[in-house]
C-alpha positions in Angstrom: 48.4 -17.7 58.3 47.0 -21.1 57.4 47.0 -24.0 59.9 49.8 -25.7 57.9 51.9 -22.5 58.0 51.3 -22.2 61.8 52.3 -25.8 62.4 55.4 -25.3 60.3 56.2 -22.0 62.1 55.9 -23.8 65.4 58.1 -26.6 64.3 60.6 -24.0 63.2 60.5 -22.3 66.6 63.4 -24.6 67.7 65.5 -22.4 65.4 63.8 -19.0 66.3 66.3 -16.4 66.9 66.1 -13.2 68.9 66.2 -11.3 65.7 63.2 -13.1 64.3 61.1 -12.6 67.6 62.0 -9.0 67.5 61.1 -8.5 63.9 57.7 -10.1 64.3 57.0 -7.9 67.4 58.0 -4.9 65.6 55.8 -5.7 62.5 52.9 -6.1 65.0 53.7 -2.8 66.8 54.1 -4.8 70.1 56.7 -4.9 72.9 58.2 -7.4 75.2 59.8 -7.3 78.7 61.7 -10.0 80.5 61.8 -11.3 84.1 64.8 -13.5 84.9 66.1 -15.6 87.8 68.6 -18.3 86.9 69.5 -16.7 83.6 70.5 -13.5 85.3 69.9 -11.1 82.4 71.0 -13.4 79.6 67.6 -13.4 77.9 67.7 -9.5 78.0 71.2 -9.6 76.6 70.2 -11.9 73.8 67.4 -9.7 72.8 69.3 -6.4 73.2 72.2 -7.7 71.0 69.9 -7.4 68.0 70.2 -4.1 66.1 67.0 -2.1 66.6 65.9 -4.0 69.7 64.7 -0.8 71.3 61.7 -0.8 68.9 60.3 -3.7 70.7 62.2 -4.4 73.9 60.9 -2.5 77.0 63.4 -3.7 79.6 64.0 -6.5 82.1 63.9 -7.3 85.8 66.5 -9.7 87.2 64.8 -11.0 90.3 67.3 -13.5 91.4 66.2 -13.5 95.1 62.9 -15.1 95.9 61.5 -12.0 97.8 62.0 -9.9 94.7 59.8 -12.2 92.7 57.1 -11.2 95.2 58.0 -7.6 95.7 58.8 -6.5 92.2 56.8 -8.9 90.1 53.8 -9.7 92.2 54.3 -13.4 92.5 51.9 -14.8 95.1 53.7 -15.1 98.5 51.7 -18.2 99.5 52.7 -19.9 96.2 56.4 -19.2 96.8 56.1 -20.4 100.4 54.3 -23.6 99.3 56.2 -24.5 96.1 59.4 -22.4 96.1 60.7 -20.3 93.3 61.3 -23.1 90.8 57.8 -23.7 89.6 55.7 -23.3 86.5 53.1 -21.1 88.1 55.8 -18.9 89.6 57.2 -18.5 86.1 53.8 -17.6 84.7 53.2 -15.0 87.4 56.7 -13.6 86.8 55.9 -13.2 83.1 52.6 -11.6 83.8 54.2 -9.4 86.5 57.0 -8.0 84.3 54.5 -7.4 81.5 52.4 -5.2 83.8 55.3 -3.6 85.6 57.1 -2.5 82.3 54.0 -1.8 80.3 54.8 -4.5 77.5 52.5 -6.4 75.4 54.4 -9.7 76.2 56.3 -10.9 79.3 58.9 -13.6 79.3 60.2 -15.3 82.5 62.8 -17.8 83.5 63.2 -19.6 86.9 65.1 -22.7 87.7 68.2 -24.4 89.1 71.4 -23.9 87.2 73.6 -25.5 89.9 75.9 -26.5 91.3 73.4 -27.6 94.0 69.6 -28.3 94.2 67.3 -25.6 95.3 63.9 -25.9 97.0 64.2 -29.7 96.7 64.5 -29.3 92.9 67.5 -30.9 91.1 70.0 -29.0 89.0 68.7 -28.6 85.5 65.0 -28.0 86.5 63.9 -25.0 84.7 60.6 -23.2 83.9 60.1 -20.6 81.2 56.9 -18.8 80.7 55.3 -16.2 78.4 52.3 -14.0 79.1 50.6 -12.2 76.2 48.0 -9.6 75.7 45.1 -11.9 75.3 46.0 -15.4 76.4 46.6 -17.4 79.5 50.3 -17.5 80.3 52.2 -20.4 78.8 54.9 -22.3 80.5 57.4 -24.9 79.6 59.2 -27.3 82.1 62.7 -28.3 81.1 65.0 -31.0 82.5 68.4 -29.9 81.4 71.7 -31.6 81.7 75.1 -30.1 81.8 77.1 -27.5 83.6 75.8 -24.2 84.9 76.7 -22.3 81.7 75.1 -24.8 79.5 71.8 -24.9 81.6 71.6 -21.2 81.5 72.3 -21.0 77.7 69.7 -23.6 76.9 67.2 -21.8 79.2 67.7 -18.6 77.1 67.0 -20.6 73.8 63.9 -22.2 75.4 62.6 -18.8 76.5 63.0 -17.3 72.9 61.4 -20.4 71.3 58.5 -20.2 73.7 57.9 -16.5 72.9 58.1 -17.2 69.1 55.7 -20.1 69.5 53.2 -18.0 71.4 53.6 -15.2 68.9 52.8 -17.5 66.0 49.9 -19.1 67.9 48.3 -15.6 68.4 48.9 -14.7 64.7 45.7 -16.2 63.5 43.6 -14.4 66.2 45.3 -11.1 65.4 44.6 -11.5 61.6 40.9 -12.2 62.5 40.7 -9.2 64.7 42.2 -7.0 62.0 39.9 -8.3 59.4 36.8 -7.7 61.6 37.6 -4.1 61.5 36.8 -3.7 57.8 
């Protein structure tokens, strides 16, 4: 993929659908797993609503309680104690943890405050999504969303899918180079 194509694909990531993400993963022979907090399984539901999702979707962990983020996903206890569960690094560690726990090539995570009240000193609408891949440092996006609980959760799902798509596109050039080096 040329640089222009990569930039265009990233710009189009706002429109990326779960079907497009899964199709790309399937073409690459890769898989994804999801760790969710505020979205409570909505990212997994979005992905598994796509026909043929089982070819690329490994599974999900809904770690709503903070202690489950530590116990099931390996999020650092000191980090959780210092910053709380609503944090970019927590999201990164959740993404890496679910990737390892479920044996996936890619891990996606959501954590945040959907409301109606603040959490850990963070206002309603504070959300972090993250993606951990096979060869890159986990990426995270911080969101400041407005709206009601359902709207914040829905936008968090869209942001998680968008970030995964962006990371898949960003690694496409590296994969193409690796494949060409084999010849």
